[in-house]
C-alpha positions as CSV (number, residue, x, y, z in Angstrom):
1,A,-147.4,-181.0,59.4
2,G,-149.7,-183.4,61.0
3,A,-150.3,-187.5,60.8
4,G,-151.6,-188.6,57.7
5,P,-154.8,-190.1,57.2
6,S,-155.3,-193.0,60.3
7,E,-155.0,-196.4,58.1
8,A,-152.4,-197.0,60.4
9,A,-153.2,-200.8,61.1
10,P,-150.9,-202.0,57.5
11,A,-148.4,-200.1,58.2
12,E,-148.2,-200.7,61.5
13,E,-148.0,-204.4,61.5
14,M,-145.0,-203.6,58.3
15,D,-143.6,-201.6,61.1
16,E,-143.9,-204.4,64.0
17,L,-142.3,-207.4,61.0
18,G,-139.5,-204.7,60.4
19,R,-138.5,-204.5,63.6
20,L,-138.6,-208.1,64.4
21,Q,-136.7,-208.6,61.3
22,Q,-134.1,-206.1,62.3
23,Q,-134.1,-207.6,66.0
24,L,-133.5,-211.2,64.2
25,R,-130.3,-209.9,62.4
26,E,-129.1,-208.2,65.4
27,E,-129.1,-211.7,67.1
28,Q,-127.7,-213.5,64.2
29,L,-124.7,-210.9,64.0
30,K,-124.3,-211.8,68.0
31,K,-124.6,-215.0,67.5
32,L,-121.7,-215.8,65.2
33,K,-119.9,-213.1,67.1
34,A,-119.8,-215.3,69.9
35,A,-119.1,-218.2,67.8
36,E,-116.2,-216.4,66.4
37,D,-114.6,-215.2,69.8
38,I,-115.6,-219.0,71.2
39,A,-113.4,-220.5,67.9
40,A,-110.7,-217.6,68.9
41,L,-110.8,-218.7,72.4
42,Q,-110.3,-222.5,71.8
43,A,-107.4,-221.7,69.2
44,K,-105.4,-220.3,71.8
45,A,-103.5,-222.9,73.9
46,P,-104.8,-223.2,77.5
47,P,-102.9,-220.9,79.8
48,T,-100.5,-222.4,82.0
49,N,-101.6,-220.6,85.2
50,P,-104.6,-222.7,86.6
51,L,-106.0,-219.2,87.7
52,L,-105.7,-217.8,83.9
53,R,-107.0,-221.1,82.7
54,V,-110.0,-221.0,84.8
55,R,-110.5,-217.6,83.7
56,Q,-110.4,-218.6,80.0
57,Q,-112.8,-221.5,80.6
58,T,-115.4,-219.2,82.3
59,Q,-115.2,-216.8,79.5
60,L,-115.7,-219.6,77.3
61,D,-119.0,-220.7,78.9
62,K,-120.5,-217.3,79.2
63,L,-119.7,-217.0,75.4
64,K,-121.6,-220.4,75.0
65,R,-124.4,-219.0,77.2
66,D,-124.3,-215.9,74.9
67,E,-124.1,-217.8,71.8
68,Q,-127.4,-220.0,73.0
69,K,-129.3,-217.1,74.0
70,A,-128.9,-215.5,70.6
71,E,-129.7,-218.8,68.8
72,E,-133.3,-219.3,70.9
73,E,-134.3,-215.5,70.3
74,C,-133.3,-216.1,66.7
75,K,-135.5,-219.0,66.6
76,R,-138.3,-217.2,69.0
77,L,-138.2,-214.1,66.5
78,Q,-138.1,-216.0,63.1
79,Q,-141.5,-218.0,64.6
80,L,-142.8,-214.2,65.6
81,I,-141.6,-213.6,61.7
82,D,-143.0,-216.4,60.1
83,N,-146.5,-215.9,62.3
84,G,-146.7,-212.3,60.8
85,G,-145.7,-210.5,63.9
86,I,-148.4,-212.3,66.1
87,P,-146.6,-213.5,69.5
88,L,-146.8,-217.0,70.1
89,P,-148.1,-217.8,74.0
90,T,-144.6,-218.2,75.5
91,P,-143.8,-220.2,78.7
92,A,-143.3,-218.4,82.0
93,P,-139.8,-216.6,81.7
94,G,-137.5,-218.6,84.7
95,K,-139.3,-222.3,84.1
96,K,-137.4,-224.4,82.5
97,K,-138.6,-226.7,79.6
98,K,-138.6,-230.4,79.9
99,K,-136.4,-231.7,77.5
C-alpha cells in the first residue's frame, strides 16, 4: 500500500505538536520524579559518616539540577506548543543568560 495523497502539511504539523506534547509530558514526569527523589532524600536523616553525607549531598545537587533542567525544558516545550510548533530563536547553548 502506497502513501495517500500528499496533503502532508496539516498532518505533519499535528504530528509535530503531538510529539511536542508527548515530550512535554515526559519532561513533566522527569521533573516530578526528581522532586520526589529530592523529597525522599531530604526526609532521610543525613548520614553521620562524612563521606556518605557528601555523597548524599552530591546526589541531591544532581537531582536538583535534573529537576531544573526538566523545568526549563517544560517551559521551552510549552512555548513551542503555544506557538503551534514553531521553534523560537534560542540563545546559543553554552552561553549563560544574564539574570
